[in-house]
Wavefront OBJ file of the C-alpha trace (Angstrom):
o trace
v -22.191 -0.256 5.607
v -23.167 1.909 8.361
v -20.686 4.443 8.034
v -22.597 7.268 9.081
v -26.131 8.384 10.352
v -28.084 10.906 9.670
v -28.543 13.731 12.318
v -29.892 17.358 12.371
v -27.101 20.058 11.939
v -26.974 21.695 15.559
v -25.193 25.428 15.178
v -21.660 24.519 16.645
v -21.627 21.610 14.021
v -18.989 22.301 11.330
v -19.193 19.392 8.371
v -16.541 18.666 6.907
v -16.892 18.353 2.828
v -15.736 15.633 0.233
v -15.484 14.618 -2.937
v -15.886 12.183 -5.285
v -12.713 10.254 -6.701
v -12.619 8.220 -9.816
v -10.144 5.691 -10.228
v -8.531 3.364 -13.275
v -7.222 0.100 -11.995
v -4.544 -1.427 -14.011
v -3.093 -4.598 -14.282
v 0.423 -5.397 -14.294
v 0.588 -4.718 -18.168
v -0.879 -1.761 -17.420
v -4.247 -2.430 -19.227
v -7.559 -0.712 -17.562
v -9.103 -3.600 -16.018
v -11.953 -1.732 -13.619
v -13.323 1.956 -13.201
v -13.768 2.795 -9.701
v -15.154 5.642 -7.526
v -14.659 6.570 -3.988
v -16.229 8.822 -1.376
v -13.225 11.234 -0.012
v -13.727 13.295 2.920
v -11.186 16.501 2.622
v -9.562 15.662 6.569
v -7.682 18.872 5.404
v -9.821 20.473 7.413
v -10.003 18.328 9.721
v -8.444 19.847 13.503
v -5.975 17.949 15.423
v -6.700 16.963 18.711
v -10.189 17.396 18.222
v -11.125 15.935 14.891
v -8.202 13.050 15.262
v -5.527 11.817 17.618
v -3.352 9.495 16.624
v -2.854 9.082 12.751
v 0.432 6.815 12.170
v -0.121 3.847 10.103
v 2.278 0.848 8.971
v 2.758 -0.861 6.034
v 4.722 -3.730 5.353
v 8.596 -3.319 4.061
v 9.130 -4.080 0.562
v 12.691 -5.886 1.853
v 10.166 -8.308 4.144
v 7.877 -9.210 0.948
v 11.390 -9.650 -0.856
v 12.315 -12.265 1.746
v 9.423 -13.904 2.275
v 8.768 -14.063 -1.578
v 12.718 -16.247 -1.683
v 11.190 -18.741 1.114
v 8.041 -19.603 -1.878
v 10.775 -21.372 -3.579
v 13.004 -22.945 -0.977
v 10.404 -23.854 1.641
v 8.015 -24.387 -1.590
v 5.612 -22.431 0.561
v 2.055 -21.330 -1.733
v 1.730 -18.016 -2.455
v -2.140 -16.225 -2.763
v -3.139 -12.679 -2.930
v -6.755 -10.694 -1.489
v -7.956 -7.495 -1.678
v -10.221 -6.368 0.997
v -13.247 -4.287 -0.203
v -13.351 -0.847 1.379
v -10.620 -1.555 4.028
v -10.746 1.672 5.829
v -14.745 1.704 5.797
v -14.271 -1.131 8.934
v -12.411 1.042 11.416
v -14.390 2.634 14.175
v -14.101 6.491 14.931
v -13.611 7.672 18.347
v -13.711 11.234 17.464
v -16.868 13.142 16.626
v -17.153 14.086 13.344
v -19.559 15.368 10.766
v -19.580 15.295 7.115
v -21.724 17.195 4.563
v -24.025 15.160 2.538
v -22.357 13.472 -0.583
v -22.936 15.057 -3.794
v -25.915 13.270 -5.849
v -27.344 11.554 -2.640
v -28.552 14.571 -0.800
v -31.832 14.392 0.757
v -33.341 18.058 1.137
v -33.184 18.110 4.550
v -30.447 19.785 5.602
v -29.381 17.309 8.004
v -25.469 16.078 8.404
v -23.807 12.787 8.057
v -22.487 12.077 11.338
v -19.671 9.534 10.790
v -19.760 6.372 12.673
v -17.005 4.276 10.677
v -13.474 5.611 9.545
v -14.114 6.666 5.684
v -11.021 7.654 3.248
v -9.758 11.111 3.496
v -9.977 11.409 7.138
v -6.459 11.385 8.519
v -7.197 8.536 11.437
v -8.693 5.902 8.753
v -5.591 4.123 8.159
v -4.675 3.934 11.756
v -8.348 2.936 13.095
v -8.249 0.292 10.064
v -5.028 -1.733 11.295
v -5.861 -1.801 14.585
v -8.984 -3.731 13.537
v -6.959 -6.095 11.427
v -4.364 -6.631 13.749
v -7.036 -6.969 16.447
v -9.044 -9.863 14.440
v -5.793 -11.131 12.967
v -4.549 -12.143 16.415
v -7.496 -13.529 17.333
v -6.861 -16.025 14.544
v -4.050 -17.312 15.989
v -1.617 -14.890 13.934
v 1.565 -12.964 15.736
v 3.679 -9.722 14.711
v 7.023 -10.778 13.562
v 9.460 -8.463 15.346
v 11.513 -6.870 12.320
v 7.818 -5.748 10.758
v 4.237 -4.540 12.378
v 2.618 -5.483 8.513
v 3.531 -9.413 8.540
v 2.300 -11.996 10.743
v 3.021 -15.541 11.331
v 1.049 -18.415 12.491
v 2.510 -22.056 13.355
v 0.449 -24.981 13.287
v 2.416 -28.260 13.980
v 4.825 -28.456 11.236
v 2.839 -26.179 8.814
v 3.524 -22.410 9.169
v 1.351 -19.574 7.654
v 2.322 -16.189 6.728
v 0.475 -12.615 6.195
v 1.705 -9.630 4.672
v -0.327 -6.476 5.354
v -0.330 -3.437 2.791
v -3.469 -1.491 3.359
v -5.503 -3.641 1.934
v -3.672 -5.599 0.233
v -3.149 -8.862 1.614
v -0.768 -11.108 0.630
v -0.805 -14.980 2.214
v 1.922 -17.735 2.271
v 1.437 -21.388 3.840
v 3.323 -24.676 3.339
v -0.219 -26.614 2.969
v -3.158 -26.069 0.918
v -4.878 -26.682 4.188
v -3.738 -23.711 5.936
v -4.257 -21.896 3.275
v -7.960 -22.385 2.955
v -8.077 -21.642 6.873
v -6.778 -18.346 6.527
v -9.161 -17.318 3.459
v -12.003 -18.478 5.602
v -11.123 -16.428 9.121
v -10.596 -13.043 6.523
v -13.773 -14.192 4.325
v -15.623 -14.583 7.660
v -14.463 -10.942 8.999
v -14.518 -8.625 6.080
v -15.581 -8.622 2.425
v -12.853 -9.871 0.607
v -11.675 -10.480 -3.353
v -9.715 -13.710 -3.917
v -6.916 -12.912 -6.315
v -5.517 -15.957 -6.872
v -1.841 -16.692 -7.608
v -0.668 -12.326 -7.326
v 0.377 -10.753 -10.815
v 0.876 -7.411 -9.161
v 1.565 -6.294 -5.452
v 1.593 -2.705 -4.626
v 2.519 -1.550 -8.252
v 5.326 -4.240 -9.146
v 4.373 -6.851 -11.929
v 5.146 -10.563 -10.466
v 5.800 -13.587 -12.438
v 6.109 -16.691 -10.771
v 7.060 -20.215 -12.877
v 7.926 -23.834 -10.973
v 11.246 -22.768 -10.634
v 11.204 -18.724 -9.913
v 9.982 -15.981 -9.195
v 10.738 -12.401 -10.724
v 9.240 -9.048 -9.588
v 9.636 -5.866 -11.952
v 8.057 -2.425 -12.650
v 8.321 -2.451 -16.118
v 4.944 -0.543 -16.864
v 5.544 1.977 -14.304
v 9.050 2.386 -15.872
v 7.944 2.685 -19.470
v 4.722 5.072 -17.977
v 7.305 7.777 -16.818
v 9.642 7.603 -19.962
v 6.688 8.258 -21.839
v 5.599 10.997 -19.878
v 8.970 12.553 -20.298
v 8.731 11.860 -23.977
v 12.053 9.239 -24.135
v 9.937 6.137 -25.233
v 11.474 5.811 -27.799
v 14.965 5.903 -26.913
v 17.775 3.068 -27.239
v 18.400 0.972 -24.092
v 21.829 0.554 -22.765
v 23.223 -2.083 -20.346
v 25.715 0.059 -18.856
v 24.899 4.363 -17.516
v 27.800 5.114 -19.004
v 29.207 5.112 -22.259
v 31.160 2.366 -22.962
v 33.312 3.949 -25.775
v 34.762 6.508 -23.149
v 38.869 5.048 -22.762
v 39.499 5.719 -18.836
v 43.165 6.689 -18.559
v 45.509 6.040 -15.338
v 46.728 9.350 -13.641
v 50.650 8.900 -12.778
v 50.974 12.525 -11.922
v 48.204 12.747 -9.523
v 46.053 15.220 -11.010
v 42.998 16.143 -9.522
v 41.480 18.143 -12.351
v 38.526 20.661 -12.240
v 36.973 19.949 -8.421
v 34.850 23.187 -8.620
v 31.392 21.198 -8.537
v 32.668 18.649 -6.715
v 31.273 19.176 -3.723
v 27.943 19.930 -4.882
v 27.908 16.531 -6.696
v 28.916 15.057 -3.552
v 26.175 16.681 -1.662
v 23.699 15.880 -4.439
v 24.759 12.171 -4.186
v 24.922 12.099 -0.377
v 20.957 13.300 -0.304
v 20.058 11.195 -3.230
v 21.491 8.286 -1.217
v 19.276 9.589 2.050
v 16.259 10.026 0.052
v 16.645 6.481 -1.661
v 17.811 4.385 1.702
v 15.308 1.205 1.817
v 15.434 1.438 5.834
l 1 2 3 4 5 6 7 8 9 10 11 12 13 14 15 16 17 18 19 20 21 22 23 24 25 26 27 28 29 30 31 32 33 34 35 36 37 38 39 40 41 42 43 44 45 46 47 48 49 50 51 52 53 54 55 56 57 58 59 60 61 62 63 64 65 66 67 68 69 70 71 72 73 74 75 76 77 78 79 80 81 82 83 84 85 86 87 88 89 90 91 92 93 94 95 96 97 98 99 100 101 102 103 104 105 106 107 108 109 110 111 112 113 114 115 116 117 118 119 120 121 122 123 124 125 126 127 128 129 130 131 132 133 134 135 136 137 138 139 140 141 142 143 144 145 146 147 148 149 150 151 152 153 154 155 156 157 158 159 160 161 162 163 164 165 166 167 168 169 170 171 172 173 174 175 176 177 178 179 180 181 182 183 184 185 186 187 188 189 190 191 192 193 194 195 196 197 198 199 200 201 202 203 204 205 206 207 208 209 210 211 212 213 214 215 216 217 218 219 220 221 222 223 224 225 226 227 228 229 230 231 232 233 234 235 236 237 238 239 240 241 242 243 244 245 246 247 248 249 250 251 252 253 254 255 256 257 258 259 260 261 262 263 264 265 266 267 268 269 270 271 272 273 274 275 276 277 278
């Protein structure tokens, strides 16, 4: 993909190290469906203001996806999923960054890789890929919605297409087959993409679709946490407290022991802030 070119190493060049990262890709049931190897630059050694400037890169909000999923049923939208292969390798690198030759692919010349495009691990990779994607989608007639920078909409007469972006994971919604196929063709003309068809898993969340309902859950994720903590044999409960506890009125207005009430209140507030979806 022309991600780098080999150049002679001058004395003032300090190339970044890299490593291979091996991943197991799973389906919504947790079964391994693919083994992946990815070359990652050790971006922790990058110098701000020299090797990179801007790093921010948005992803679609979860409540945006939930809202659009309701439109699939109420408006009869069609839904498909696509994945951009090596998404970060499509961003154009603005800064001058060098990298050591990857392990297993050294040519023994002592040359280094001058990066032309962004690579996984670089701090600015997500930012540059998002700029590339945003520019191309706008050329296709899509516009960002105001409430979410990673949700796009396109109108063609009475037809409408919606596209959401989570890094390299794209969800396509369309009111007709023609617009859906047109959107897919646009994406395939610019990047190497995998057509995943009807979505079964979105950013780690399982999706089950029938004619009259769409269900999202994280059953496999929850089960993996329980197994990790040794709680997979525990019985489930429909309520988070003991159903046999009898709650009594407090006619005397006694406050009881409040020695830990402040700590509880503070921890409760911290929990709410940490889990606030906004």
